[in-house]
C-alpha positions as CSV (number, residue, x, y, z in Angstrom):
1,X,-56.3,-27.5,53.9
2,X,-52.9,-28.7,52.8
3,X,-51.5,-31.8,54.2
4,X,-48.0,-31.8,55.7
5,X,-46.6,-33.8,52.8
6,X,-48.1,-31.3,50.4
7,X,-46.5,-28.4,52.2
8,X,-43.1,-30.2,52.1
9,X,-43.5,-30.7,48.3
10,X,-44.3,-27.0,47.7
11,X,-41.3,-26.0,49.9
12,X,-39.1,-28.4,47.9
13,X,-40.3,-26.9,44.6
14,X,-39.6,-23.4,45.9
15,X,-36.1,-24.3,47.0
16,X,-35.4,-25.9,43.6
17,X,-36.7,-22.8,41.9
18,X,-34.5,-20.5,44.0
19,X,-31.5,-22.8,43.3
20,X,-32.2,-22.6,39.6
21,X,-32.4,-18.8,39.7
22,X,-29.2,-18.6,41.7
23,X,-27.5,-21.0,39.2
24,X,-28.6,-18.8,36.2
25,X,-27.4,-15.7,38.0
26,X,-24.1,-17.2,38.8
27,X,-23.6,-18.4,35.3
28,X,-24.5,-15.0,33.8
29,X,-22.3,-13.3,36.3
30,X,-19.3,-15.5,35.4
31,X,-20.0,-14.9,31.7
32,X,-20.1,-11.1,32.3
33,X,-16.9,-11.2,34.3
34,X,-15.2,-13.3,31.6
35,X,-16.3,-10.8,28.9
36,X,-15.1,-7.9,31.0
37,X,-11.7,-9.6,31.5
38,X,-11.4,-10.2,27.8
39,X,-12.3,-6.6,27.0
40,X,-9.6,-5.4,29.4
41,X,-7.1,-7.8,27.9
42,X,-8.0,-6.7,24.4
43,X,-7.6,-3.0,25.3
44,X,-4.2,-3.8,26.8
45,X,-3.1,-5.9,23.9
46,X,-4.3,-3.2,21.4
47,X,-2.3,-0.5,23.3
48,X,0.8,-2.7,23.3
49,X,0.4,-3.4,19.6
50,X,0.0,0.3,18.8
51,X,3.1,1.3,20.7
52,X,5.1,-1.5,19.1
53,X,4.0,-0.4,15.6
54,X,5.0,3.2,16.5
55,X,8.4,2.0,17.6
56,X,8.8,0.1,14.3
57,X,8.1,3.3,12.4
58,X,10.9,5.1,14.3
59,X,13.2,2.2,13.6
60,X,12.4,2.4,9.9
61,X,13.0,6.1,9.8
62,X,16.4,5.7,11.5
63,X,17.4,2.9,9.1
64,X,16.4,5.1,6.1
65,X,18.3,8.1,7.4
66,X,21.4,5.9,8.0
67,X,21.3,4.7,4.4
68,X,21.4,8.4,3.3
69,X,24.8,8.7,4.9
70,X,26.2,5.5,3.4
71,X,25.5,5.8,-0.3
72,X,24.6,8.3,-3.0
73,X,22.4,5.7,-4.6
74,X,19.7,3.3,-3.4
75,X,19.5,-0.4,-4.2
76,X,17.8,-3.6,-3.1
77,X,20.8,-5.0,-1.2
78,X,20.5,-2.3,1.5
79,X,19.2,-3.2,4.9
80,X,16.0,-1.2,4.5
81,X,15.1,-3.2,1.4
82,X,15.4,-6.7,3.0
83,X,12.3,-8.7,3.6
84,X,12.7,-9.6,7.2
85,X,10.5,-12.1,9.1
86,X,8.4,-10.8,12.0
87,X,10.5,-10.5,15.2
88,X,9.3,-11.3,18.7
89,X,8.7,-8.6,21.2
90,X,7.8,-9.9,24.7
91,X,4.8,-12.2,24.0
92,X,4.0,-10.5,20.6
93,X,5.6,-9.9,17.3
94,X,6.3,-7.0,15.0
95,X,7.1,-6.8,11.3
96,X,8.5,-3.9,9.1
97,X,8.3,-3.7,5.4
98,X,9.9,-0.9,3.4
99,X,9.6,-0.2,-0.3
100,X,10.8,2.8,-2.2
101,X,8.1,4.6,-4.2
102,X,10.5,5.0,-7.1
103,X,10.2,1.4,-8.2
104,X,6.7,2.1,-9.4
105,X,5.2,4.1,-12.3
106,X,3.2,7.1,-11.1
107,X,-0.3,7.1,-12.7
108,X,-0.6,10.9,-12.0
109,X,2.3,11.4,-14.5
110,X,-0.2,10.5,-17.3
111,X,-1.2,14.1,-17.2
112,X,1.3,17.0,-17.2
113,X,1.3,19.9,-14.7
114,X,-0.5,22.1,-17.2
115,X,-3.4,19.6,-17.3
116,X,-2.7,18.1,-20.7
117,X,-2.0,14.4,-21.4
118,X,1.6,13.2,-21.5
119,X,1.9,11.1,-24.7
120,X,5.2,9.5,-23.6
121,X,3.8,8.4,-20.2
122,X,0.6,7.1,-22.0
123,X,2.9,5.0,-24.2
124,X,4.8,3.7,-21.1
125,X,1.6,2.7,-19.1
126,X,0.1,1.2,-22.3
127,X,3.0,-1.1,-22.7
128,X,2.8,-2.1,-19.1
129,X,-0.9,-2.9,-19.5
130,X,-0.3,-4.9,-22.7
131,X,2.5,-6.9,-21.0
132,X,0.1,-7.6,-18.1
133,X,-2.6,-8.7,-20.4
134,X,-4.7,-5.7,-19.6
135,X,-6.5,-3.7,-22.3
136,X,-4.6,-0.5,-23.1
137,X,-7.8,1.4,-23.7
138,X,-8.0,1.6,-19.9
139,X,-5.1,4.0,-19.9
140,X,-7.3,6.6,-21.7
141,X,-9.9,6.1,-19.0
142,X,-7.4,7.0,-16.3
143,X,-6.2,10.0,-18.3
144,X,-9.8,11.3,-18.6
145,X,-10.3,10.7,-14.9
146,X,-7.3,13.0,-14.1
147,X,-7.3,15.7,-16.8
148,X,-9.5,18.7,-16.6
149,X,-10.9,18.8,-20.1
150,X,-14.1,17.3,-21.4
151,X,-12.5,15.7,-24.5
152,X,-12.6,11.9,-24.6
153,X,-9.1,10.5,-24.9
154,X,-8.2,9.1,-28.3
155,X,-8.2,5.3,-28.4
156,X,-10.8,5.0,-25.7
157,X,-11.6,7.1,-22.7
158,X,-14.5,8.1,-20.5
159,X,-15.6,11.6,-19.6
160,X,-18.4,12.8,-17.4
161,X,-21.2,11.2,-19.5
162,X,-19.8,7.8,-18.7
163,X,-20.5,8.2,-15.0
164,X,-24.0,9.6,-15.2
165,X,-25.5,6.3,-13.8
166,X,-23.1,6.4,-10.8
167,X,-23.6,8.2,-7.5
168,X,-20.3,10.1,-8.0
169,X,-18.8,12.3,-10.7
170,X,-15.6,12.0,-12.7
171,X,-12.7,13.5,-10.6
172,X,-10.9,15.8,-13.1
173,X,-8.0,16.0,-10.8
174,X,-4.9,14.0,-9.8
175,X,-5.5,10.7,-8.0
176,X,-5.1,10.6,-4.2
177,X,-5.3,6.8,-3.8
178,X,-4.7,3.8,-6.1
179,X,-8.1,2.5,-5.1
180,X,-9.7,5.2,-7.2
181,X,-9.1,2.8,-10.2
182,X,-12.0,0.8,-8.9
183,X,-14.3,3.8,-9.4
184,X,-13.3,4.2,-13.1
185,X,-15.3,2.8,-16.0
186,X,-14.3,-0.7,-17.1
187,X,-12.0,-1.3,-14.2
188,X,-12.7,-4.2,-11.8
189,X,-10.9,-6.0,-9.0
190,X,-9.2,-8.5,-11.3
191,X,-7.6,-5.7,-13.4
192,X,-6.7,-3.8,-10.2
193,X,-4.9,-6.8,-8.7
194,X,-2.9,-7.3,-12.0
195,X,-1.5,-3.8,-12.0
196,X,-1.3,-2.7,-8.4
197,X,2.2,-4.1,-7.9
198,X,3.7,-1.9,-10.6
199,X,1.9,1.5,-10.3
200,X,1.6,4.1,-7.6
201,X,-0.3,7.3,-7.0
202,X,1.7,10.2,-5.6
203,X,1.9,14.0,-6.1
204,X,4.4,15.2,-8.6
205,X,7.8,15.9,-7.0
206,X,8.5,19.6,-6.6
207,X,10.5,21.0,-9.5
208,X,10.0,17.9,-11.6
209,X,7.5,17.2,-14.4
210,X,7.3,13.5,-13.5
211,X,8.4,11.0,-10.8
212,X,11.8,9.4,-11.4
213,X,12.1,5.6,-11.6
214,X,15.0,4.1,-9.7
215,X,16.8,1.7,-12.1
216,X,18.2,-0.2,-9.1
217,X,14.8,-1.1,-7.7
218,X,12.4,-1.1,-10.6
219,X,10.8,-4.5,-11.5
220,X,11.2,-6.4,-14.7
221,X,7.7,-5.3,-15.8
222,X,8.4,-1.6,-15.1
223,X,11.7,-1.6,-16.9
224,X,10.2,-3.2,-20.0
225,X,7.4,-0.7,-20.1
226,X,9.9,2.2,-19.8
227,X,12.2,1.1,-22.6
228,X,10.6,-0.6,-25.6
229,X,14.0,-1.5,-26.9
230,X,14.6,-4.0,-24.2
231,X,13.3,-7.6,-24.4
232,X,12.9,-10.0,-21.5
233,X,16.4,-11.4,-21.9
234,X,18.0,-7.9,-21.8
235,X,16.0,-6.9,-18.7
236,X,16.8,-10.0,-16.8
237,X,20.5,-9.5,-17.6
238,X,20.3,-5.9,-16.3
239,X,18.6,-7.1,-13.1
240,X,21.3,-9.7,-12.6
241,X,24.1,-7.1,-13.2
242,X,22.6,-4.6,-10.7
243,X,22.4,-7.3,-8.1
244,X,26.1,-7.7,-8.3
245,X,27.0,-4.1,-8.8
246,X,24.2,-1.5,-8.4
247,X,24.2,1.4,-10.7
248,X,25.9,4.4,-9.1
249,X,25.3,6.8,-12.0
250,X,23.2,6.8,-15.2
251,X,26.2,7.5,-17.3
252,X,26.8,3.8,-17.7
253,X,23.5,3.4,-19.6
254,X,24.5,3.8,-23.3
255,X,22.5,5.4,-26.0
256,X,20.8,4.1,-28.2
257,X,19.9,1.2,-25.9
258,X,18.7,3.8,-23.4
259,X,17.4,6.8,-25.4
260,X,17.7,10.2,-23.7
261,X,13.9,10.6,-23.1
262,X,13.9,7.3,-21.2
263,X,17.1,8.1,-19.3
264,X,15.5,11.4,-18.2
265,X,12.9,9.4,-16.4
266,X,15.5,7.4,-14.5
267,X,17.5,7.9,-11.3
268,X,19.8,5.9,-9.1
269,X,18.3,7.3,-5.9
270,X,14.8,7.1,-4.4
271,X,13.1,10.2,-3.0
272,X,10.2,8.5,-1.2
273,X,9.6,5.4,0.9
274,X,6.5,3.5,2.0
275,X,6.8,1.8,5.4
276,X,4.3,-0.8,6.6
277,X,4.4,-2.0,10.1
278,X,2.3,-4.7,11.8
279,X,2.2,-5.6,15.5
280,X,0.3,-8.5,17.0
281,X,-0.3,-9.1,20.7
282,X,-2.8,-11.6,21.7
283,X,-5.9,-11.0,19.6
284,X,-4.9,-7.4,18.8
285,X,-3.4,-6.6,15.4
286,X,-2.3,-3.1,14.7
287,X,-1.0,-2.1,11.2
288,X,0.1,1.3,9.9
289,X,1.3,2.6,6.5
290,X,3.6,5.6,6.6
291,X,5.0,7.6,3.7
292,X,8.4,9.2,4.1
293,X,10.0,11.7,1.7
294,X,13.7,12.4,1.5
295,X,14.7,15.9,2.5
296,X,18.4,16.5,2.5
297,X,19.7,14.0,5.1
298,X,16.4,13.4,6.9
299,X,13.1,11.6,6.3
300,X,10.0,13.7,6.5
301,X,6.6,12.2,7.3
302,X,4.1,13.0,4.6
303,X,1.2,10.9,5.6
304,X,0.2,7.9,7.7
305,X,-2.9,5.7,7.9
306,X,-4.2,2.8,9.9
307,X,-4.3,-0.5,7.8
308,X,-7.3,-2.7,7.8
309,X,-7.3,-6.4,8.8
310,X,-6.9,-7.6,5.2
311,X,-4.2,-5.1,4.1
């Protein structure tokens, strides 16, 4: 038979156990409430970031369409081309970055519309690779990836047999994304990072055999690859001159400094623009990439994609 003091001890132990259970429950409940509140906040912030990024795309479209009315040429001193810092919106911030697609060399131009390699474009991309300290034999590998024949490109290429150990086949079609380079034989991330600022992947413009390069926006590296007669000093002089007075027509480019085949690849207008928007609210980050093409006096949306956290 339990003594009174024993019963009191048991009761005390039971009370302490119940208090411990209640304490654990209360702590767990508070944690669950906190997590739920955070989830609600994250959803709200994500929604606000998404809407802000969408608004930024509309602003970019309007800015580009306004520039169509002002000039018959595009250059880097226009408002759309300015690198603007993120601007605050309520308790978040939004950024817009616009680049014209015509400042880049189009890798799909390595192969003509009839499926054969373009020797002139191969020479251009090869010069770019050499100037960037990248082996020019990789140009042949890109050509073989795109063209539809089974003949290995002279100077070094890679057809179907080079991909037998991979879990994918050679494409034998135009590239859809620049990241396809990482699938190609002998390409790696280091090489990709060296060239990605100067090349692009886009469909051929309707009615044209290749994508035009805007002489007002092309980089030093692209201009030197286009025209082998230009040295670094000449290109830097051209860039300084266009900053003061952008080219309004190609007629000012004199032969033989700018041979006709090279001039044929140039323009003073850009026909496509890449818009990147980022919006951050709280812990939510929303990024989008949108491609606009010029159609008469409007900008037509060609594609859009959500950007990853590291893009």
